[in-house]
C-alpha positions as CSV (number, residue, x, y, z in Angstrom):
1,M,113.0,82.3,118.0
2,G,110.6,84.9,116.6
3,G,110.8,87.0,119.7
4,W,114.5,87.3,119.5
5,I,114.3,88.4,115.9
6,W,111.8,91.0,116.8
7,V,114.1,92.2,119.7
8,L,117.1,92.4,117.3
9,L,115.1,94.4,114.8
10,A,113.9,96.8,117.5
11,A,117.4,97.2,118.8
12,L,118.6,98.0,115.3
13,G,115.8,100.6,114.9
14,V,116.6,102.2,118.3
15,F,120.3,102.3,117.5
16,G,119.6,103.9,114.1
17,A,117.3,106.5,115.6
18,G,119.9,107.2,118.3
19,A,122.5,107.8,115.5
20,V,120.1,110.2,113.8
21,A,119.5,112.1,117.0
22,F,123.0,112.3,118.4
23,A,125.5,112.0,115.5
24,K,127.5,115.1,114.7
25,N,128.1,114.2,111.0
26,V,125.2,114.5,108.6
27,V,126.3,111.5,106.6
28,H,126.4,109.4,109.8
29,C,122.8,110.7,110.5
30,G,121.8,109.5,107.1
31,F,123.2,106.0,107.7
32,G,121.5,105.9,111.1
33,L,118.2,106.7,109.3
34,L,118.9,103.9,106.9
35,A,119.3,101.4,109.8
36,A,116.1,102.7,111.4
37,L,114.0,102.5,108.2
38,V,115.3,99.1,107.2
39,S,114.5,97.7,110.6
40,V,111.0,99.0,110.4
41,A,110.6,97.4,106.9
42,A,111.9,94.1,108.4
43,M,109.4,94.4,111.2
44,Y,106.6,94.9,108.7
45,A,107.8,91.8,106.8
46,F,107.9,89.9,110.1
47,L,104.2,90.8,110.7
48,G,103.2,89.8,107.2
49,A,102.3,93.3,106.0
50,D,103.5,92.9,102.4
51,F,102.3,96.3,101.1
52,L,103.8,98.2,104.0
53,V,107.2,96.4,103.4
54,A,107.1,97.4,99.7
55,T,106.1,101.0,100.6
56,Q,108.7,101.4,103.3
57,V,111.5,100.1,101.1
58,I,110.5,101.9,97.9
59,V,109.4,105.2,99.3
60,Y,111.5,105.8,102.4
61,V,114.6,103.7,101.9
62,G,114.8,104.0,98.1
63,G,113.5,107.5,97.6
64,I,113.7,109.8,100.6
65,L,116.9,108.4,102.1
66,V,118.7,108.4,98.8
67,L,117.5,112.0,98.2
68,V,118.7,113.1,101.6
69,L,122.1,111.5,101.2
70,F,122.7,112.7,97.7
71,G,121.5,116.2,98.7
72,V,124.0,116.3,101.6
73,M,126.9,114.9,99.5
74,M,126.3,117.3,96.6
75,T,126.0,120.3,98.8
76,H,129.5,121.4,99.7
77,R,128.5,124.0,102.2
78,I,126.8,121.5,104.6
79,S,129.8,119.3,105.1
80,S,131.5,122.0,107.2
81,Q,128.3,122.7,109.3
82,S,127.9,121.1,112.7
83,L,124.5,119.8,113.6
84,R,124.9,120.4,117.3
85,E,125.9,123.9,118.3
86,E,124.2,124.1,121.7
87,V,123.5,121.8,124.6
88,I,119.7,122.2,124.3
89,Q,119.4,119.9,121.3
90,P,120.6,116.7,123.0
91,M,118.8,117.6,126.2
92,A,115.5,118.2,124.3
93,A,116.0,114.9,122.4
94,G,116.6,113.0,125.7
95,I,113.5,114.5,127.3
96,A,111.4,113.7,124.2
97,G,112.8,110.2,124.2
98,L,111.9,109.7,127.9
99,V,108.4,111.0,127.4
100,M,107.9,108.6,124.4
101,F,109.4,105.7,126.4
102,A,107.0,106.4,129.3
103,L,104.0,106.6,127.0
104,S,105.0,103.4,125.2
105,M,105.4,101.6,128.5
106,M,102.0,102.8,129.6
107,V,100.5,101.3,126.4
108,I,102.4,98.1,126.7
109,L,101.5,97.5,130.3
110,S,97.8,98.3,129.8
111,T,97.3,96.2,126.7
112,D,95.7,92.7,127.0
113,W,98.3,90.8,125.0
114,N,96.4,87.4,125.4
115,A,93.6,88.7,123.2
116,L,96.2,89.5,120.4
117,A,98.2,86.3,120.8
118,D,96.8,84.4,117.7
119,P,96.5,86.7,114.7
120,G,95.9,83.8,112.4
121,V,97.4,83.3,109.0
122,A,98.7,86.4,107.3
123,Q,96.9,87.2,104.1
124,P,98.3,89.3,101.3
125,T,96.9,92.8,101.4
126,T,98.3,94.2,98.1
127,K,95.5,93.0,95.8
128,D,92.7,94.4,98.1
129,L,94.5,97.7,98.6
130,G,95.1,98.1,94.8
131,R,91.4,97.4,94.1
132,M,90.3,100.0,96.8
133,F,92.8,102.6,95.4
134,L,91.3,102.2,91.9
135,T,87.6,102.0,92.8
136,D,86.4,103.5,96.1
137,W,89.4,105.7,96.9
138,L,90.3,106.8,93.3
139,F,89.6,110.5,93.8
140,P,91.5,111.0,97.1
141,F,94.4,108.9,95.6
142,E,94.6,111.0,92.5
143,F,94.1,114.3,94.4
144,A,97.1,113.4,96.7
145,S,99.2,112.6,93.6
146,V,98.4,115.9,91.9
147,L,99.1,117.8,95.2
148,L,102.5,116.1,95.5
149,L,103.3,116.9,91.9
150,V,102.4,120.6,92.4
151,A,104.6,120.6,95.6
152,M,107.5,119.1,93.7
153,I,107.2,121.6,90.8
154,G,107.0,124.4,93.3
155,A,110.1,123.2,95.1
156,A,112.0,122.9,91.8
157,M,111.0,126.5,90.9
158,L,112.0,127.8,94.3
159,T,115.4,126.2,94.3
160,R,116.5,126.7,90.7
161,E,119.2,129.2,89.9
162,P,118.1,132.2,87.8
163,R,119.4,132.2,84.3
164,R,120.9,135.2,82.6
165,D,117.8,135.5,80.4
166,D,115.7,135.8,83.6
167,A,117.7,138.6,85.1
168,P,115.9,142.0,85.2
169,H,117.0,144.4,82.5
170,D,117.9,147.9,83.3
171,G,116.7,149.3,80.0
172,Q,120.0,149.7,78.3
173,G,120.8,147.8,75.1
174,E,117.1,147.5,74.1
175,G,116.2,149.1,70.9
């Protein structure tokens, strides 16, 4: 039973990734990305990786995907743009997909799956990861958060519209 669930989740992920790669509409690409990200989160849950499930759902599905979809829907100029103008994009995506498939098959066929057959009982990892983030890895964790904050502020400054007060003055009207 578990094998079929895994195959269905993998098919949903591949279908979603295909929609992202080959859809002509940006909104359809966003929903394909949703299917791919949710299938990955479900695979993590199936494997018992509770922290990765929460991270996948909160950060990727809840944050980035919503940001992309709202950004696309609020930008009126993008709706008229076509994502595929040339034949090279689908061809490059197909070649990259075939290369990744070949590499994946090489790994699958060369792995000794009997050694990995009994992983044991899945243990919660969230408590141990939280303890490590707040003790041994506190400085890198805080450094990454400050770096992301600076990047977010920089992106907001680059994309904001200039106000009338910020416009350069030509010297007239000043006393």
